[in-house]
KOLDO-549772 format. One record per atom (N, C-alpha, C, O): residue in three letters; x, y, z. Coordinates in pm, whole numbers, plus 50000, padded with zeros to 5 digits. Layout:
% KOLDO-549772
ALAXYZ...
% end
This chain:
% KOLDO-549772
UNK518105092150455UNK517245099750368UNK516435109650450UNK515885105950554UNK516375121950406UNK515585131950476UNK515015141550373UNK515515142450261UNK513985148650413UNK513345158050322UNK512995170650398UNK512505170050511UNK513235182050335UNK512835194850393UNK511585199650324UNK511095193350229UNK511055210850372UNK509855216450311UNK510075219550165UNK509135218950086UNK511305222950127UNK511605227249991UNK511955215649899UNK512105217649778UNK512095203649953UNK512465192149870UNK511225186849800UNK510235183649865UNK511265185749667UNK510075180649597UNK509845165849628UNK510785158449659UNK508595161849619UNK508275147849637UNK508905139349527UNK509195144149418UNK509105126649559UNK509475117049456UNK508345116749354UNK507185114849391UNK508665118649229UNK507635119749126UNK507375106349059UNK508175097049070UNK506255105648991UNK505945093648913UNK507015091048806UNK507465079648795UNK507435101048727UNK508515098448630UNK509815093748696UNK510515085348640UNK510125099148815UNK511345094848884UNK511265080148923UNK512245072948913UNK510095075748968UNK509925061649002UNK509995052948877UNK510615042348877UNK509365057648771UNK509395050248644UNK510825048248596UNK511145037948537UNK511675058148620UNK513075057548575UNK513935048348661UNK515095045948627UNK513395043248770UNK514165034548859UNK514195019948811UNK514775011448878UNK513595016948697UNK513615003448644UNK515044998548633UNK515875004648565UNK515334987248700UNK516664981348694UNK517704988548775UNK518884984948771UNK517304998748851UNK518255006448930UNK518135003849078UNK517894992549120UNK518305014349158UNK518205013049303UNK516795008349340UNK515815014049293UNK516684997949424UNK515354992849459UNK514465003649520UNK514915012049598UNK513185003149483UNK512185012549532UNK511635007549665UNK511204996149675UNK511655016049766UNK511195012349901UNK509765017449920UNK509495029449907UNK508855008249950UNK507445011849966UNK506895005850095UNK507254994650133UNK506025013250161UNK505245008250274UNK503845014050266UNK503625024350203UNK502905007350330UNK501565013050338UNK501505023150453UNK502245022250550UNK500605032550438UNK500305042250546UNK498845046150532UNK498305046650421UNK498215048750645UNK496785051950645UNK496465064550727UNK495365069850718UNK497425069250809UNK497175080450898UNK498315090450890UNK499415087350847UNK498025102650934UNK499035113250931UNK500235110051021UNK501365111550974UNK500055105851147UNK501235103251231UNK502145092251176UNK503375093651180UNK501565081551124UNK502395070851068UNK503085075550941UNK504245072150918UNK502395083150857UNK503025088450737UNK504245096850771UNK505265096050703UNK504145105050879UNK505285113350919UNK506485104650959UNK507625108150929UNK506225093451026UNK507315084751070UNK507965077450953UNK509185075450952UNK507175073450856UNK507685065350745UNK508305073750633UNK509235069450565UNK507785085650615UNK508115093950498UNK509615095750472UNK510025094950356UNK510455098050574UNK511875100050544UNK512585087650492UNK513705088750440UNK511975076150505UNK512675063550478UNK512205056250353UNK512795046150314UNK511145061150290UNK510575053850177UNK510485062950055UNK510525075150064UNK510365056349940UNK510155063549815UNK508675065249784UNK508265074749717UNK507875055749833UNK506455055549799UNK505645051249920UNK505965041249985UNK504595058649949UNK503625054950052UNK502355050649982UNK501745058449909UNK501955038250004UNK500745032849943UNK499605033350044UNK499675026950149UNK498575040850012UNK497365040850095UNK496525029250044UNK495685030849955UNK496765017450101UNK496155005250050UNK494765002950105UNK494435007250215UNK493934996150025UNK492624992450076UNK492724981550182UNK491714977250238UNK493944977050209UNK494214968350324UNK493794975050454UNK493654968350556UNK493584988250452UNK493104995250571UNK491764989550619UNK491434990550737UNK491024983650527UNK489764977550567UNK489954966650670UNK489104964750758UNK491074959450659UNK491354948450752UNK492134953350873UNK491784950050986UNK493194961050851UNK494094964450961UNK493624976351043UNK494024977851158UNK492784984950985UNK492274996551058UNK490824994351102UNK490464997351216UNK489994989151011UNK488564988251039UNK488104974451084UNK486964972951128UNK488944964351074UNK488584951151124UNK487704942951034UNK487094933251080UNK487594946650905UNK486834938550811UNK487584925550781UNK488784924450806UNK486864915750728UNK487474902950692UNK488194903550558UNK489004894750527UNK487914913650479UNK488534915250348UNK488584930150314UNK488174938550394UNK489074933250195UNK489124947150151UNK487824951550084UNK487664963350052UNK486914942450062UNK485734945349980UNK484814956350036UNK484234963749957UNK484644957650169UNK483734968050219UNK484294982250212UNK483574991850242UNK485534983850174UNK486164997150174UNK485495006050069UNK485235001549957UNK485225018450105UNK484545027750015UNK485515038049958UNK486625039850007UNK485065044749854UNK485865055349793UNK486095066749891UNK487185072249898UNK485065070249966UNK485225081050064UNK486275077550170UNK487035086250213UNK486305065050212UNK487325060750309UNK488715062450250UNK489625067450317UNK488905058350125UNK490215059350063UNK490635073950046UNK491805077350065UNK489695082550011UNK490015096749995UNK490415102750130UNK491395110150138UNK489665099650234UNK489955105050367UNK491335100850415UNK492115109050463UNK491645087950403UNK492945083150448UNK494065087850355UNK495175090650400UNK493775088850226UNK494775094050133UNK495165108250168UNK496345111750167UNK494175116550198UNK494455130450235UNK495265131150364UNK496155139550377UNK494965122250459UNK495715121950585UNK497185118550560UNK498065124550621UNK497445109150471UNK498825105250441UNK499555116350366UNK500735118950392UNK498875122850275UNK499495134150204UNK499875145050304UNK500965150750294UNK499005148050399UNK499305158350499UNK500505154550586UNK501235163250633UNK500695141650606UNK501765137150693UNK503075134350623UNK504025129650686UNK503165137150494UNK504375133950419UNK504815145750333UNK504005154250294UNK506125146050306UNK506685156550220UNK507555150750110UNK507725156750004UNK508095138950135UNK509095133150045UNK508515122649952UNK508745123149831UNK507775113050006UNK507355101249931UNK506265104449831UNK505435113249852UNK506275097149722UNK505145097049629UNK503995089649698UNK504205079049756UNK502795095149693UNK501645089049759UNK500715083249653UNK500255090249562UNK500435070349666UNK499555063249573UNK498375057749653UNK498555052049760UNK497165059549601UNK495955055249670UNK495275044249591UNK495075045449470UNK494915033349659UNK494145022649595UNK492755027549557UNK492095034449635UNK492305023949437UNK490885025149406UNK490195012749462UNK490605001549431UNK489155014449545UNK488545002949610UNK487644994949516UNK487294999449408UNK487294983149561UNK486444974049484UNK485144980949445UNK484474987249527UNK484784979749316UNK483544985449267UNK483634999749218UNK482665005049165UNK484795006049236UNK484915020149198UNK485515022049059UNK485565033349010UNK485975011448994UNK486625012948864UNK486345001748765UNK486665003048647UNK485734990748809UNK485544979348721UNK484424981248620UNK484434974948514UNK483454989948651UNK482264991148566UNK482594995948425UNK482124990348326UNK483405006348417UNK483765011848286UNK484955021148303UNK485215025848414UNK485695023848195UNK486785033548204UNK486295047348246UNK487005054448317UNK485095051048204UNK484575064248238UNK484315065548388UNK484655075648450UNK483705055248447UNK483475055248591UNK484805055348665UNK484975062448765UNK485745047548616UNK487075047148678UNK487725060948676UNK488335065048775UNK487585068048565UNK488195081248556UNK487555090848655UNK488255098248724UNK486225090948662UNK485555099948755UNK486005097548898UNK486255107048973UNK486105085048936UNK486505081849074UNK487985084349098UNK488365089149205UNK488815081249000UNK490245084149015UNK490495099049024UNK491345103549101UNK489755106848944UNK489905121448949UNK489505126749086UNK490145135849138UNK488445121149144UNK488055125049279UNK489175122249379UNK489505130749462UNK489745110349370UNK490805106449463UNK491965116349455UNK492435121249557UNK492415119249334UNK493575127949318UNK493265142349358UNK494095148949422UNK492085147249322UNK491735161049353UNK491495163049503UNK491915173149559UNK490815153549566UNK490425155349706UNK491465150649807UNK491465155149921UNK492355141649766UNK493385136849859UNK494725143549836UNK495525144949930UNK494995147749712UNK496295153449680UNK497335142949645UNK498515146149631UNK496915130349630UNK497845119549595UNK498375121349454UNK497795128649373UNK499495114749427UNK500135115949295UNK499685105249195UNK499905106749075UNK499055094449243UNK498675083549153UNK497645074649222UNK497425075649342UNK497025065949142UNK496105055949196UNK496605042049158UNK497425040449067UNK496095032049228UNK496435018049198UNK495165010249169UNK494155011849238UNK495225001749066UNK494094993149032UNK494574978749020UNK495714976248979UNK493714969449055UNK494004955149042UNK493474949948910UNK492464954748859UNK494174940048854UNK493664933448735UNK494664933248622UNK495674940348625UNK494374924848522UNK495274923148411UNK494654927048278UNK494284938548256UNK494544917348189UNK494044920048054UNK492704927248055UNK492474936247974UNK491824923248148UNK490494929248151UNK490504943848194UNK489524951048171UNK491604948348256UNK491694962148303UNK492584970748215UNK492734982748242UNK493174965048111UNK494114972648028UNK493464984647963UNK494054995447959UNK492234983047912UNK491544994247850UNK491345005647950UNK491525017347915UNK490975002248073UNK490755012448176UNK492065019448211UNK492085031748225UNK493145011748225UNK494445017848256UNK494855027548146UNK495345038548174UNK494655023548020UNK495005032347908UNK494145044947909UNK494635055947883UNK492855043447941UNK491925054847947UNK492375064748053UNK492345076848031UNK492775059648169UNK493205068348278UNK494525075248245UNK494645087448260UNK495495067648200UNK496825073348180UNK496855083548068UNK497625093148075UNK496045081647964UNK496025091447855UNK495275104047894UNK495295113947821UNK494605103748010UNK493875115448059UNK494525121348184UNK493885128648260UNK495785118148205UNK496555124748310UNK496495118448447UNK496915124748544UNK495985106148457UNK495945099348587UNK497035088548588UNK496875078348521UNK498115090448662UNK499135080048672UNK498575067848743UNK497875069048843UNK498895056048690UNK498335043548742UNK499445033748778UNK500355031248699UNK499345028248897UNK500135016748938UNK499255004448919UNK498125004048967UNK499774994348850UNK499024982048830UNK499254972148943UNK500074974449032UNK498524961048938UNK498604950849043UNK498144937748983UNK496984936248945UNK499074927948974UNK498744914848918UNK499174903949015UNK499814906549117UNK498804891748981UNK499104880349068UNK497924877849160UNK496784876949115UNK498204876549289UNK497134875449388UNK496424888949398UNK497044899249421UNK495104888549379UNK494304900949379UNK493344900649497UNK492324893749490UNK493654907849605UNK492794907449724UNK491344911149698UNK490444906049765UNK491094920049601UNK489714923849572UNK488934912549504UNK487704913149496UNK489634902449455UNK489004890949390UNK489054878549478UNK489004867349428UNK489144880649611UNK489324869549703UNK488204859349692UNK488454847349706UNK486984863749668UNK485874854249658UNK485974845749532UNK485704833749535UNK486364851949422UNK486514844549297UNK487704835049303UNK487674824249243UNK488744838949376UNK489944830649385UNK489814819549488UNK490574809849486UNK488844820949579UNK488664810649683UNK489594812249801UNK489874802549871UNK490074824349825UNK490924826649941UNK492254832849903UNK492554835049786UNK493064835550006UNK494374841549987UNK495424830449975UNK495824824550075UNK495844827649854UNK496854817449833UNK497724821249713UNK497274828349622UNK498944816549714UNK499884819949608UNK499354815149473UNK498724804649463UNK499634823049371UNK499134819949237UNK500304817949141UNK501444821349172UNK499974812349023UNK500994810048920UNK501784797448938UNK502934796448893UNK501184787649005UNK501914775249033UNK502074766448909UNK503104759948893UNK501074766148822UNK501164757648703UNK501474766348582UNK501224778448585UNK502004760448474UNK502444768248358UNK501324776648296UNK501564787848253UNK500104771248290UNK499014778648230UNK498664791148310UNK498494801948254UNK498574789548442UNK498274801048528UNK499404811248523UNK499154823248520UNK500644806448521UNK501794815448515UNK501774823848388UNK502054835748390UNK501444817448276UNK501414824748149UNK500304835048147UNK500464845748088UNK499164831948211UNK498084841848219UNK498534854148296UNK498234865448257UNK499254852048404UNK499714863448485UNK500784871348410UNK500814883648418UNK501644864448338UNK502634871548256UNK501944880148150UNK502354891548126UNK500904874748089UNK500134882347989UNK499444894348054UNK499384905147995UNK498924892448174UNK498304903448248UNK499324914648271UNK499024926348249UNK500504910948316UNK501534920848346UNK501934928648221UNK502054940848225UNK502124921548112UNK502504928347987UNK501404937847942UNK501684948947896UNK500134933547955UNK499014942047912UNK498944954947992UNK498724965647937UNK499124953848123UNK499044965748208UNK500224975148182UNK500064987348180UNK501404969448161UNK502564977748129UNK502374984747995UNK502654996647981UNK501904977247896UNK501684983047763UNK500584993647764UNK500575002547680UNK499654992647861UNK498545002347869UNK498985015647928UNK498225025347924UNK500195016147984UNK500705028948032UNK500925030148181UNK501255041048229UNK500745019348256UNK501015020048400UNK502485023648422UNK503345019748343UNK502765031048530UNK504145035148555UNK504905025248642UNK506125025748650UNK504165016148708UNK504795005648789UNK503774994648810UNK502594996148776UNK504234983548867UNK503384971848874UNK503654964049001UNK504764959049021UNK502644962849088UNK502754954149205UNK502544939749162UNK501614936749087UNK503414930849208UNK503254916449186UNK503084910149324UNK503994910649406UNK501914904349349UNK501624899049482UNK501404883949479UNK500744878649390UNK501964877249579UNK501654863349607UNK501854853849490UNK500984845649461UNK502994854949423UNK503284846249309UNK504524837749337UNK505294840549429UNK504694827549255UNK505924819849261UNK507114828949230UNK507024837749144UNK508204826849299UNK509364835649285UNK509854836249141UNK510174847049091UNK509924824849075UNK510444824548938UNK509544832348843UNK510024838648749UNK508234832048867UNK507294839348784UNK507494854448802UNK507534861848704UNK507614859048927UNK507834873348951UNK509144877848889UNK509244889048838UNK510134869448893UNK511434872748832UNK511284874148680UNK511834883248620UNK510524864948621UNK510304865448476UNK509544878048436UNK509884884648338UNK508504881348513UNK507714893348483UNK508584905748491UNK508484914748408UNK509444906348593UNK510344917848609UNK511244919248487UNK511554930448446UNK511664908148430UNK512484908448309UNK511654912048186UNK512154918448094UNK510384907948186UNK509524910048070UNK509134924548048UNK509174929547936UNK508754931448158UNK508124944648143UNK509154955748155UNK510214954048216UNK508834967048098UNK509754978348095UNK509514988248209UNK510184998448219UNK508534985048296UNK508254993948409UNK508704987048538UNK508824974848541UNK508954994648643UNK509394988548769UNK508314979348827UNK507124982448822UNK508754968148880UNK507874958948952UNK508114960549102UNK509244962249146UNK507024959949179UNK507084961149324UNK506574948049382UNK505404944649365UNK507434940749450UNK507054927549498UNK506464927749637UNK506864935649723UNK505494918949658UNK504984915749792UNK504644900949789UNK503624896849732UNK505494893049849UNK505364878749834UNK505694874549692UNK505004866249634UNK506754880349636UNK507094878049496UNK508554873649481UNK508854861749489UNK509464883249458UNK510864879649434UNK511784891049474UNK511424902749460UNK512984887849524UNK513984898249549UNK514484904649420UNK515144915049424UNK514174898549306UNK514574904349178UNK513684915849136UNK514024923149042UNK512544917649201UNK511664928849168UNK512404942149187UNK513384942949261UNK511914952349119UNK512564965449124UNK512304972849255UNK512884983449278UNK511444967649339UNK511164973449469UNK510354963649551UNK509964953049503UNK510094967449675UNK509324958849766UNK508324967349842UNK508574979149868UNK507184961349878UNK506194967949962UNK505684958050065UNK505564946150037UNK505404962950184UNK504744955050287UNK503664963650352UNK503724975950350UNK502674956850409UNK501684963750491UNK502364967350623UNK502844958550694UNK502414980150655UNK503154984850772UNK502714977850900UNK503544973950982UNK501414976350918UNK500904970051040UNK501384955751054UNK501554950851166UNK501614948950943UNK502174935350946UNK503624935650991UNK504004928351083UNK504434944050926UNK505874943650954UNK506234949751089UNK507294946851144UNK505344958251143UNK505574963851276UNK504984955251387UNK505154958251505UNK504284944551351UNK503694935951453UNK502474941851519UNK502164938851634UNK501754950451446UNK500534956551500UNK499284948551464UNK498294948751536UNK499354941551351UNK498214933551306UNK498524918951334UNK499374912951269UNK497824913251432UNK498174899851477UNK497194889151439UNK497304877851487UNK496194892351352UNK495194882251317UNK495834870351248UNK495504858851277UNK496754873051157UNK497524862451092UNK498774868751033UNK498824880951014UNK499764860651003UNK501014865550945UNK501274858350814UNK501604846450814UNK501134865350701UNK501434859050573UNK502884854350568UNK503754859850636UNK503134844250487UNK504474838450474UNK505504848950433UNK506654848450475UNK505074858550351UNK506034868150295UNK506334879850387UNK507144888450352UNK505714880350504UNK505924891450596UNK507074888650691UNK507114878050754UNK508014898050701UNK509034897650804UNK508664907850910UNK508404919450879UNK508634903551036UNK508324912651147UNK509604920051185UNK510564914051233UNK509604933151163UNK510754941351199UNK510624947051339UNK511574952651393UNK509444945651398UNK509204950251536UNK507984942751589UNK507244936551513UNK507794943551721UNK506614937551785UNK505894948451864UNK505784947751986UNK505424958451791UNK504804969851857UNK503474966151923UNK503084972252022UNK502794956251868UNK501554951951931UNK501774946952071UNK501014950252162UNK502824939052091UNK503174934152224UNK503544945752316UNK503124946052431UNK504334955152264UNK504754966552346UNK503554975152388UNK503504979952501UNK502614977052297UNK501414984852330UNK500594977852437UNK500104984152531UNK500444964752423UNK499704957152524UNK500364958052661UNK499684959452762UNK501684957052663UNK502404957852790UNK502274971752852UNK502104973052973UNK502344982052770UNK502194995752820UNK500804997952878UNK500655004152983UNK499774992752809UNK498404994252859UNK498224986952991UNK497524991753080UNK498854975153005UNK498744967453129UNK499414974953244UNK498894975153356UNK500584981053218UNK501274988853321UNK500445000853363UNK500335003853482UNK499865007853265UNK499015019353294UNK497825015153380UNK497505021753478UNK497165004153343UNK495994999553419UNK496364996553564UNK495624999853656UNK497524990053582UNK497974986553717UNK498244999053800UNK497904999453918UNK498855009153738UNK499175021453811UNK497915029453846UNK497835035353953UNK496935029553756UNK495675036353787UNK494985029553904UNK494515036253996UNK494925016353902UNK494265008954010UNK494995010754143UNK494375010854249UNK496335012054136UNK497125013954258UNK497205028554301UNK497815031654404UNK496585037554224UNK496625051954248UNK498045057654248UNK498325067654313UNK498935051054174UNK500285056554160UNK500395065454036UNK501395072454018UNK499385065153953UNK499255074553841UNK497865080653848UNK496885073353864UNK497755093853835UNK498835103453812UNK499595106753939UNK499025106754048UNK500875109453924UNK501685113754037UNK501685128854046UNK501095135653962UNK502335134354146UNK502385148954164UNK502915156154041UNK502485167254009UNK503865149753970UNK504465156253853UNK503485157253736UNK503735164453640UNK502385149953743UNK501395150253635UNK500185158953670UNK499235159753593UNK500225165353788UNK499075173253834UNK499405188153837UNK500575191953850UNK498375196653825UNK498555211053833UNK498325215653977UNK497445210554047UNK499135225454021UNK498955231554151UNK499555223854267UNK499295226954383UNK500385213754237UNK501075206354343UNK502555209454332UNK503175206954228UNK503125214954439UNK504555218154437UNK505355205454457UNK505025196954538UNK506425204454380UNK507335193254400UNK508125195254530UNK508535206454562UNK508335184454603UNK509075185454730UNK510525189054702UNK511325190354795
% end
């Protein structure tokens, strides 16, 4: 997959039309250089509020601000040409009312250039999703494990284990789909539940710790590249160990500086090579 300057971005309607078709490839991105590397290979770049943990070192996503999301969203838009860019609305920026959610979502889209926003929640957020989508703001939903509700949930753990909880999540998914969301992230659920939700709703589902039956998959890039080593969720596959490689490179550099073997003549100005 490649994209030229003249190739249009993957659009929200194009992603919506992928229901039941070719799986949608998604990764998170937070910076321009990483967006440039990922863009040719993915359909969607998610500027997740996970940046609070993997970039800023917070214990959760809760301290992330709207200004932070706009800044990183704009950086990812600048670094990409092909992928649809979706930006998370952070905790506290949309729960108060549909009107507040619209003002903040409009800021995100206008100031970052992103194509859509993502909100967490189910039945309680359906009115807000409908308010946004009928006013021209494309919305990606998010049900199951909700990182912004980590305190209410009592930690990061898989949800939907018992029939009552599973049915609540299914109802959440249907409500968000019916409210007009163009796609739906399903996080940290039992595989059979994610499979059922994918069958239930008419919009594409994007799994993270969910099911291979979902219409697409997303991972936090820093997790799958081995850059974030604080912990490894069960659903993460490490496709590289860049954190180890960076540490080894830094150790080699430090040794060469101490030994005065770097910089060498080839790295200096005004020294003729022998």
